[in-house]
C-alpha positions as CSV (number, residue, x, y, z in Angstrom):
1,M,41.1,18.5,17.2
2,A,38.2,16.8,19.0
3,H,36.1,14.6,16.7
4,L,32.3,14.6,16.7
5,V,32.3,10.9,15.9
6,E,32.7,9.1,19.2
7,Q,32.8,5.7,17.5
8,M,31.4,4.0,14.4
9,A,31.5,0.8,12.4
10,Y,31.0,0.0,8.7
11,V,31.0,-2.9,6.2
12,N,32.0,-2.9,2.5
13,A,34.0,0.2,1.3
14,T,35.3,2.8,3.6
15,P,32.6,5.5,4.1
16,W,33.1,8.8,2.4
17,H,33.9,10.4,5.8
18,G,36.8,7.9,6.2
19,L,36.1,6.9,9.8
20,G,35.2,3.8,11.8
21,N,35.9,0.1,12.5
22,R,35.5,-2.2,9.5
23,L,33.3,-5.3,10.0
24,T,32.7,-8.3,7.8
25,A,29.2,-8.6,6.2
26,K,26.1,-9.9,8.0
27,Q,27.3,-9.4,11.6
28,P,24.6,-9.8,14.3
29,L,23.3,-6.6,15.8
30,E,25.1,-7.3,19.1
31,V,28.4,-7.0,17.3
32,W,27.3,-3.8,15.6
33,A,26.4,-2.4,18.9
34,E,29.8,-3.1,20.4
35,Q,31.9,-2.0,17.4
36,A,29.8,1.1,16.6
37,G,30.0,2.3,20.2
38,M,26.3,1.8,20.8
39,A,26.5,-0.8,23.6
40,F,25.4,1.6,26.4
41,N,22.1,2.8,27.8
42,I,20.9,6.3,28.3
43,L,20.0,6.7,31.9
44,E,18.2,9.5,33.7
45,T,18.2,11.2,37.1
46,P,16.4,14.2,38.6
47,V,18.2,17.6,38.3
48,R,19.6,18.4,41.7
49,Y,21.5,21.4,43.1
50,I,23.0,22.6,46.4
51,S,21.5,25.6,47.9
52,E,24.1,27.8,49.6
53,S,23.5,29.1,53.1
54,A,25.8,31.2,55.3
55,G,27.9,29.1,57.6
56,A,26.4,25.8,56.4
57,L,27.1,23.2,53.7
58,G,23.8,23.9,52.1
59,V,20.9,21.6,51.2
60,I,20.6,19.3,48.2
61,M,17.5,20.4,46.4
62,S,15.8,18.9,43.3
63,F,14.2,20.5,40.3
64,P,11.3,18.1,39.4
65,E,10.5,19.7,36.0
66,Q,13.7,18.5,34.4
67,K,16.1,15.5,34.4
68,V,19.7,14.8,33.4
69,L,20.4,12.1,30.8
70,Y,23.8,10.3,31.1
71,R,25.6,7.3,29.7
72,S,25.4,4.0,31.6
73,D,29.0,3.1,30.8
74,T,31.1,6.2,31.4
75,K,28.5,8.1,33.5
76,A,29.2,11.1,31.3
77,P,26.3,13.6,31.1
78,L,24.5,14.0,27.8
79,S,21.9,16.6,28.3
80,V,19.3,18.2,30.5
81,V,15.7,17.7,29.3
82,S,12.2,18.1,30.5
83,N,10.4,15.3,32.4
84,R,8.2,14.7,29.4
85,Y,11.2,13.8,27.3
86,Q,11.1,10.1,26.1
87,V,14.5,8.5,25.5
88,V,15.3,6.4,22.5
89,Q,18.1,4.0,23.4
90,P,21.0,3.2,21.1
91,R,19.8,-0.4,20.9
92,D,16.4,0.8,19.7
93,I,18.1,2.3,16.6
94,L,19.8,-1.0,15.7
95,E,16.7,-3.1,16.6
96,F,14.7,-1.1,14.1
97,Y,16.7,-2.9,11.4
98,R,16.4,-6.5,12.8
99,D,13.4,-7.7,10.7
100,L,14.6,-5.6,7.8
101,T,18.0,-7.3,7.7
102,E,16.7,-10.8,8.6
103,I,13.6,-10.9,6.4
104,S,13.6,-8.0,3.9
105,G,17.1,-8.1,2.5
106,F,18.4,-4.9,4.0
107,E,22.1,-4.7,5.0
108,L,23.5,-2.5,7.7
109,E,26.3,-0.4,6.2
110,T,27.3,2.1,8.9
111,A,26.3,2.9,12.4
112,G,27.7,5.0,15.2
113,V,27.5,7.8,17.7
114,L,28.3,11.5,17.4
115,K,29.0,14.1,20.1
116,F,30.0,11.6,22.8
117,G,26.6,9.8,22.5
118,R,24.3,12.7,22.1
119,K,23.5,11.7,18.5
120,I,23.1,8.1,17.3
121,W,22.5,6.7,13.8
122,A,22.5,3.6,11.6
123,L,22.4,3.4,7.8
124,A,21.3,0.3,5.9
125,K,21.4,-0.5,2.2
126,T,17.8,-1.3,1.0
127,G,18.8,-3.5,-2.0
128,Q,17.1,-1.0,-4.3
129,S,19.2,0.6,-7.0
130,G,18.9,2.2,-10.4
131,T,21.3,3.1,-13.3
132,L,21.1,6.3,-15.4
133,K,22.7,6.6,-18.8
134,G,26.5,6.3,-18.7
135,N,26.3,3.4,-16.3
136,D,25.7,5.9,-13.4
137,T,24.5,3.8,-10.5
138,I,22.5,5.0,-7.5
139,N,21.7,2.8,-4.5
140,G,19.0,3.2,-2.0
141,Y,19.5,3.4,1.8
142,L,17.5,3.9,5.0
143,L,18.9,6.2,7.6
144,L,17.6,6.2,11.2
145,A,18.9,8.7,13.7
146,T,18.1,10.2,17.0
147,A,19.6,12.7,19.5
148,C,19.2,13.3,23.2
149,D,20.4,16.9,23.3
150,G,17.3,18.5,21.7
151,T,18.9,18.9,18.2
152,L,17.0,16.1,16.4
153,A,13.8,14.2,16.6
154,T,14.0,10.5,16.0
155,T,14.2,10.6,12.2
156,A,13.8,7.8,9.5
157,Q,14.9,8.9,6.1
158,F,15.3,7.2,2.7
159,T,18.7,8.3,1.2
160,S,20.3,7.7,-2.1
161,I,24.1,7.3,-2.6
162,R,25.6,7.8,-6.0
163,V,28.3,5.1,-6.4
164,V,30.7,7.0,-8.5
165,C,31.2,9.7,-6.0
166,N,29.4,8.7,-2.7
167,N,27.2,11.8,-2.9
168,T,24.2,11.5,-0.7
169,L,20.7,12.9,-1.3
170,A,17.5,12.6,0.6
171,V,14.6,10.7,-1.1
172,A,11.2,12.5,-0.8
173,L,8.3,10.3,0.4
174,A,4.9,10.2,-1.1
175,N,3.6,12.9,1.2
176,G,6.3,15.3,0.0
177,S,8.3,15.1,3.1
178,G,11.8,13.8,3.1
179,A,11.5,11.9,6.4
180,V,9.3,10.5,9.2
181,K,10.0,12.4,12.4
182,V,9.0,11.3,15.9
183,P,9.4,14.0,18.5
184,H,10.8,13.0,21.9
185,S,7.6,14.1,23.5
186,T,6.0,11.0,22.2
187,S,6.9,7.3,22.3
188,F,9.0,5.9,19.4
189,D,7.0,3.1,17.8
190,P,9.3,1.4,15.1
191,Q,6.5,-0.5,13.4
192,A,4.4,2.6,13.1
193,V,7.4,4.4,11.5
194,K,7.9,1.6,9.1
195,R,4.2,1.7,8.1
196,Q,4.5,5.5,7.6
197,L,7.6,5.1,5.5
198,G,5.9,2.6,3.4
199,I,9.0,0.5,3.0
200,S,8.3,-0.5,-0.6
201,V,9.6,0.3,-4.0
202,S,7.2,3.2,-4.7
203,A,9.2,6.0,-3.1
204,W,12.4,4.7,-4.7
205,E,10.8,4.4,-8.2
206,A,9.5,7.9,-8.0
207,F,12.9,9.2,-7.0
208,L,14.6,7.4,-9.8
209,Y,12.1,8.8,-12.3
210,R,12.9,12.3,-11.1
211,M,16.7,11.7,-11.4
212,K,16.3,10.3,-14.9
213,T,14.3,13.4,-15.8
214,L,17.1,15.6,-14.5
215,S,19.7,13.6,-16.5
216,E,17.8,14.2,-19.7
217,R,17.3,17.9,-19.1
218,K,20.1,19.7,-21.1
219,V,21.4,22.9,-19.5
220,K,22.8,26.0,-21.2
221,S,25.7,27.9,-19.6
222,H,23.6,30.8,-18.5
223,E,21.0,28.4,-17.0
224,A,23.8,26.7,-14.9
225,M,25.0,30.1,-13.5
226,N,21.4,31.1,-12.7
227,Y,20.8,27.8,-10.9
228,F,23.9,28.2,-8.7
229,L,22.9,31.8,-7.9
230,R,19.5,30.6,-6.8
231,V,20.9,27.8,-4.7
232,F,23.7,29.8,-3.0
233,T,21.9,33.2,-2.6
234,D,20.5,33.7,0.9
235,P,16.8,34.8,0.5
236,A,17.4,37.3,3.3
237,N,20.0,39.0,1.1
238,T,18.2,38.9,-2.2
239,A,17.7,42.6,-2.3
240,T,21.4,43.3,-2.0
241,G,22.3,40.4,-4.3
242,L,24.7,38.9,-1.8
243,S,25.6,35.2,-2.6
244,N,28.4,32.8,-1.7
245,E,30.7,33.5,-4.5
246,R,33.4,31.2,-3.3
247,A,31.0,28.3,-3.2
248,I,29.6,29.1,-6.6
249,K,33.1,29.1,-8.1
250,K,33.8,25.7,-6.6
251,V,30.5,24.0,-7.7
252,Q,30.9,25.6,-11.1
253,G,34.3,23.8,-11.4
254,L,32.8,20.5,-10.2
255,Y,30.0,20.8,-12.8
256,D,32.4,21.7,-15.6
257,G,34.4,18.5,-15.2
258,Q,36.3,18.5,-11.9
259,G,33.6,16.6,-10.0
260,K,33.6,12.8,-9.8
261,G,31.3,11.5,-12.5
262,A,30.9,14.9,-14.0
263,E,31.9,13.6,-17.5
264,L,29.3,10.8,-17.5
265,S,26.5,11.3,-20.0
266,S,24.0,11.5,-17.2
267,S,25.7,14.6,-15.8
268,K,27.6,16.4,-18.5
269,G,25.6,19.5,-19.4
270,T,22.5,18.3,-17.5
271,A,20.3,19.3,-14.6
272,F,21.5,16.1,-12.8
273,G,25.0,17.3,-13.2
274,L,24.1,20.6,-11.6
275,L,22.5,18.8,-8.6
276,N,25.5,16.5,-8.2
277,A,27.9,19.4,-8.3
278,V,26.1,20.8,-5.2
279,T,25.9,17.4,-3.4
280,E,29.6,16.7,-4.0
281,Y,30.4,20.2,-2.7
282,V,28.4,19.6,0.5
283,D,29.6,16.0,1.1
284,H,33.2,16.4,0.2
285,E,34.4,19.9,-0.5
286,R,32.6,22.3,1.8
287,R,34.7,23.8,4.6
288,A,34.4,21.9,7.8
289,R,36.4,21.5,11.0
290,S,36.7,17.8,10.4
291,A,35.2,15.0,8.3
292,D,32.7,14.2,11.1
293,H,31.6,17.8,11.3
294,R,31.0,17.6,7.6
295,L,29.1,14.3,8.0
296,E,26.7,15.8,10.6
297,A,26.1,18.9,8.5
298,A,25.5,16.9,5.3
299,W,23.0,14.5,7.0
300,F,21.3,16.6,9.6
301,G,22.3,20.2,9.4
302,P,22.8,23.1,7.0
303,G,24.4,20.9,4.4
304,A,21.2,18.7,4.2
305,T,19.1,21.9,3.8
306,L,21.3,23.2,1.0
307,K,21.1,19.8,-0.8
308,Q,17.3,19.9,-0.5
309,K,17.2,23.4,-2.0
310,A,19.4,22.3,-4.8
311,L,17.1,19.4,-5.6
312,E,14.0,21.6,-5.6
313,Q,15.7,24.1,-7.9
314,A,16.8,21.3,-10.3
315,L,13.2,19.8,-10.4
316,Q,11.8,23.3,-11.1
317,M,14.2,23.6,-14.0
318,A,13.1,20.2,-15.4
319,A,9.4,20.8,-14.9
């Protein structure tokens, strides 16, 4: 089976998706680029085609409104985009973290490429953490990702990872959004993105406060079932009452004690436990063609959307 992950690198414990080259701590960005498969440039060339004509070889024509993006190392094509498209290079993703790792105490933890180089990401530990009751520790991270196939704007996102189970969850920023997104129709300005993120303790402290609130909200059995129904029922099917019964059964089991950390006092019988049952299901249990397909969905795709819905429903319950 073909993997989405072309190559990646990591430090510390093996990532929950179980892929990559292990590095020792505090490696320079140049080593990260090599080991994470990011030591290439994205080049561009005009779209050209051969016009057929009877009895002749045809003429090479160009289509000036679009261009082909391709890798500098393998020459493999990545995508066809408009001439207005502005490329963000793999090195730009890593360089974003240079001052953060050298001055601000951040530590790169994973980086790599998906889909043969069409999607690129790096994840750094911010040094911010918090502990809920039951010694349930959550660490803060900053994820930066981009794509050159039209599937993702260049996106900077604070993310939390629960240590006991490696569940990931987006951290909402002060403006209510979960991320700063730079469309490829505009230039990527890393310093402007950092200012917009407000790399400070404020967003993290607000997130921890919400998680503590969820951990203190006791949940009755009928409330738990109603929560899972709201999370896993497609709004388009509300009238017919159709929901993902298989998923609900699985997350119910995770919540009832089968999930990692489900028996901790922060989670047992609480709204925080409900939320973590869903995040564990998305990150570790949901059906996927491979671990890297699950990674992409959990960070960038329908899994990320489902986790955000689960967070919103849990916060409504605790309000």
